[in-house]
C-alpha positions as CSV (number, residue, x, y, z in Angstrom):
1,X,-232.8,-39.3,-207.9
2,X,-229.7,-37.0,-208.4
3,X,-231.7,-34.1,-210.4
4,X,-234.4,-31.9,-209.1
5,X,-237.2,-31.6,-211.9
6,X,-237.6,-28.0,-213.4
7,X,-241.1,-27.6,-212.0
8,X,-239.6,-27.1,-208.5
9,X,-236.1,-26.1,-209.3
10,X,-236.2,-23.3,-206.7
11,X,-233.4,-22.2,-204.3
12,X,-235.1,-21.5,-201.0
13,X,-232.4,-19.5,-198.6
14,X,-232.2,-20.5,-195.3
15,X,-232.7,-17.9,-192.7
16,X,-229.6,-15.7,-191.9
17,X,-227.9,-16.9,-195.1
18,X,-227.4,-15.4,-198.4
19,X,-229.1,-16.7,-201.6
20,X,-226.3,-18.8,-203.0
21,X,-226.9,-22.6,-203.3
22,X,-225.5,-24.7,-200.5
23,X,-225.2,-27.9,-202.6
24,X,-221.3,-27.9,-202.6
25,X,-219.8,-31.3,-202.4
26,X,-216.6,-29.7,-200.7
27,X,-218.5,-28.1,-197.8
28,X,-219.2,-30.1,-194.6
29,X,-221.7,-29.9,-191.8
30,X,-220.3,-28.7,-188.4
31,X,-219.7,-31.4,-185.8
32,X,-221.8,-31.0,-182.7
33,X,-222.2,-33.0,-179.4
34,X,-225.3,-34.4,-180.8
35,X,-223.8,-35.5,-184.5
36,X,-220.5,-37.0,-183.1
37,X,-221.5,-40.7,-182.2
38,X,-220.2,-42.2,-179.1
39,X,-219.6,-45.5,-180.8
40,X,-217.6,-46.1,-184.2
41,X,-217.0,-42.5,-184.7
42,X,-215.0,-43.6,-187.6
43,X,-218.2,-44.5,-189.5
44,X,-219.5,-40.9,-189.3
45,X,-219.3,-38.6,-192.4
46,X,-220.3,-34.9,-192.4
47,X,-219.9,-33.8,-196.1
48,X,-222.7,-32.7,-197.9
49,X,-222.4,-35.0,-201.1
50,X,-222.6,-38.1,-198.8
51,X,-225.5,-36.8,-196.6
52,X,-227.3,-35.5,-199.8
53,X,-226.9,-38.8,-201.6
54,X,-228.3,-40.8,-198.7
55,X,-231.3,-38.5,-198.4
56,X,-232.1,-38.5,-201.9
57,X,-232.0,-42.4,-202.2
58,X,-234.6,-42.7,-199.4
59,X,-238.4,-42.7,-199.8
60,X,-239.5,-42.7,-195.8
61,X,-238.0,-40.9,-193.0
62,X,-238.8,-41.1,-189.2
63,X,-239.8,-37.9,-187.5
64,X,-239.2,-37.8,-183.6
65,X,-240.6,-35.1,-181.3
66,X,-241.8,-34.6,-177.7
67,X,-245.7,-34.6,-177.5
68,X,-247.0,-33.9,-174.0
69,X,-243.5,-34.8,-172.5
70,X,-243.3,-38.2,-174.1
71,X,-241.2,-39.2,-177.2
72,X,-243.2,-39.8,-180.4
73,X,-241.7,-41.1,-183.6
74,X,-243.5,-41.2,-186.8
75,X,-242.8,-42.4,-190.3
76,X,-243.4,-40.0,-193.2
77,X,-242.4,-39.1,-196.7
78,X,-240.1,-36.2,-197.1
79,X,-238.4,-34.3,-199.9
80,X,-235.2,-32.2,-200.2
81,X,-234.6,-28.8,-201.8
82,X,-231.0,-27.6,-201.4
83,X,-230.1,-27.5,-197.7
84,X,-233.9,-28.2,-196.7
85,X,-235.9,-31.2,-196.0
86,X,-239.6,-30.6,-196.4
87,X,-242.3,-33.2,-194.7
88,X,-246.0,-33.0,-195.2
89,X,-249.2,-34.3,-193.4
90,X,-252.6,-33.1,-192.4
91,X,-253.0,-29.7,-191.1
92,X,-254.8,-31.3,-188.2
93,X,-251.9,-33.2,-186.9
94,X,-250.3,-32.4,-183.7
95,X,-246.6,-32.0,-184.8
96,X,-247.4,-29.9,-187.7
97,X,-249.6,-27.7,-185.6
98,X,-246.7,-27.4,-183.2
99,X,-244.4,-26.6,-186.1
100,X,-246.8,-23.7,-187.0
101,X,-246.0,-21.8,-183.8
102,X,-243.4,-18.9,-184.8
103,X,-241.4,-19.1,-181.7
104,X,-239.9,-21.5,-180.9
105,X,-241.2,-24.1,-183.7
106,X,-240.9,-27.8,-183.1
107,X,-237.8,-29.4,-181.9
108,X,-237.1,-32.5,-184.0
109,X,-234.9,-35.4,-184.9
110,X,-235.3,-36.9,-188.3
111,X,-233.6,-39.9,-189.4
112,X,-233.1,-41.9,-192.8
113,X,-231.7,-45.4,-193.0
114,X,-230.9,-47.7,-195.9
115,X,-230.0,-51.5,-195.3
116,X,-227.4,-52.5,-197.8
117,X,-226.6,-56.0,-196.3
118,X,-226.9,-58.7,-193.6
119,X,-223.5,-59.2,-192.1
120,X,-223.2,-62.8,-190.9
121,X,-220.3,-63.5,-188.5
122,X,-219.0,-66.7,-187.1
123,X,-220.3,-65.7,-183.4
124,X,-223.7,-64.5,-182.7
125,X,-222.1,-61.2,-181.1
126,X,-220.4,-60.0,-184.2
127,X,-223.5,-60.2,-186.4
128,X,-224.4,-56.7,-187.9
129,X,-225.7,-55.0,-190.9
130,X,-224.3,-52.8,-193.6
131,X,-226.1,-49.5,-193.8
132,X,-226.1,-45.8,-194.7
133,X,-228.0,-43.5,-192.4
134,X,-228.5,-39.9,-191.8
135,X,-229.7,-38.1,-188.5
136,X,-231.0,-34.4,-188.6
137,X,-231.3,-32.4,-185.4
138,X,-233.1,-29.0,-185.7
139,X,-236.3,-26.9,-185.3
140,X,-239.0,-27.4,-187.6
141,X,-241.2,-24.6,-188.9
142,X,-244.4,-24.6,-190.8
143,X,-244.3,-23.4,-194.4
144,X,-246.8,-20.4,-195.0
145,X,-245.7,-19.0,-198.1
146,X,-247.4,-20.3,-201.0
147,X,-244.8,-20.3,-203.6
148,X,-242.5,-22.2,-201.2
149,X,-245.3,-24.6,-200.2
150,X,-245.9,-25.4,-204.0
151,X,-242.2,-26.1,-204.5
152,X,-242.1,-28.2,-201.4
153,X,-245.0,-30.5,-202.5
154,X,-243.7,-30.8,-205.9
155,X,-240.4,-31.7,-204.4
156,X,-242.1,-34.5,-202.0
157,X,-243.8,-36.1,-205.2
158,X,-240.7,-36.0,-207.3
159,X,-238.5,-37.3,-204.5
160,X,-240.5,-40.5,-204.5
161,X,-240.7,-40.4,-208.5
162,X,-238.8,-37.8,-210.6
163,X,-240.7,-36.2,-213.1
164,X,-244.2,-37.2,-211.5
165,X,-245.1,-33.8,-210.2
166,X,-245.3,-32.6,-213.8
167,X,-247.3,-35.7,-214.8
168,X,-250.1,-35.1,-212.3
169,X,-252.9,-32.9,-211.6
170,X,-251.6,-29.9,-208.9
171,X,-253.3,-29.8,-205.5
172,X,-256.4,-27.7,-205.6
173,X,-257.2,-25.0,-203.2
174,X,-259.2,-27.4,-200.8
175,X,-256.4,-30.0,-201.0
176,X,-253.7,-27.5,-200.3
177,X,-255.7,-25.8,-197.3
178,X,-255.8,-29.4,-195.9
179,X,-252.3,-30.0,-196.2
180,X,-249.5,-28.8,-194.1
181,X,-245.7,-28.5,-194.9
182,X,-242.9,-28.3,-192.4
183,X,-239.3,-27.3,-193.3
184,X,-236.3,-28.4,-191.3
185,X,-232.8,-26.8,-192.3
186,X,-230.0,-29.2,-192.7
187,X,-227.4,-27.6,-190.2
188,X,-226.9,-30.2,-187.4
189,X,-226.3,-33.2,-189.5
190,X,-224.2,-36.5,-189.6
191,X,-224.3,-39.7,-191.9
192,X,-223.0,-43.1,-190.6
193,X,-222.1,-45.9,-192.8
194,X,-221.0,-49.5,-192.4
195,X,-219.5,-51.7,-195.0
196,X,-217.4,-54.9,-195.5
197,X,-217.7,-58.1,-193.9
198,X,-217.8,-59.4,-190.5
199,X,-215.3,-58.7,-187.8
200,X,-214.8,-62.2,-186.4
201,X,-212.3,-62.7,-183.5
202,X,-209.2,-64.6,-184.5
203,X,-210.0,-67.5,-182.4
204,X,-213.4,-68.1,-184.2
205,X,-212.1,-68.1,-187.8
206,X,-211.6,-72.0,-187.6
207,X,-215.4,-72.7,-186.6
208,X,-217.5,-74.4,-189.2
209,X,-219.9,-71.9,-189.5
210,X,-220.6,-69.7,-192.8
211,X,-219.7,-66.2,-192.5
212,X,-220.0,-63.3,-195.0
213,X,-222.5,-60.8,-196.4
214,X,-226.1,-61.4,-197.8
215,X,-226.8,-58.2,-199.9
216,X,-229.9,-56.3,-199.7
217,X,-231.4,-53.9,-202.3
218,X,-234.7,-52.8,-203.3
219,X,-236.3,-54.3,-206.4
220,X,-238.9,-52.6,-208.5
221,X,-241.6,-54.8,-210.1
222,X,-243.7,-54.3,-213.4
223,X,-245.9,-51.2,-213.0
224,X,-249.6,-52.1,-212.5
225,X,-252.1,-49.8,-214.0
226,X,-255.2,-48.8,-212.4
227,X,-258.4,-50.4,-213.1
228,X,-259.9,-47.3,-213.9
229,X,-257.1,-46.3,-216.5
230,X,-258.4,-45.0,-219.7
231,X,-257.0,-46.9,-222.8
232,X,-254.2,-45.6,-224.7
233,X,-252.3,-44.1,-221.8
234,X,-248.8,-45.6,-222.0
235,X,-246.4,-46.0,-219.3
236,X,-244.3,-42.5,-218.9
237,X,-240.5,-43.0,-219.1
238,X,-239.8,-42.4,-215.4
239,X,-241.4,-45.8,-214.8
240,X,-240.0,-47.8,-217.6
241,X,-236.4,-46.6,-217.3
242,X,-236.1,-47.6,-213.6
């Protein structure tokens, strides 16, 4: 999902910045107390290319926030446009209502994780997984500008399946009124990645237990058309080329 479809190819500058795009692989996000891990700091990455690639490959993020003083974490779809994440939900949901307050917005933490392999070691202690993850800290705000909201909703659809927003009916006034979108600027961000095999202790290497990595990867099945599908509608290229 490396290309943003033309329907929402819209640069939306962040507050306090100029209008130049920020998708520059040579740039890095600033390290902060919250983005530098206390363990395995050597696995952390801060360059935009790595962070954006991990975000663009995922489908579901986990949105964390405080509600009535207690932590809440919700899974939800997301989309990225430049250096912003967009998340959507019902206008009646508590986090989206809180994000609609102009000051101070909603303090959130958003995470995305891919599992790439199960790491099986000689000892139970050294079992692990190979993964790629991104953690984003910041303040979310509700999107109220109609043009930005339309672009964000298109980005959410095309994030799941590039090209789909142009191949579906746009939301009508009633649907748009029932849908809220929040944005989160990518400012305080870090990625963390583990690759390779198990880190067995030298004294365990001769043990008679299998050790290694069981790769994990998503598999897309054959598209199943809707029972109400009209005859003569062929599968679009974005399905057959996956």
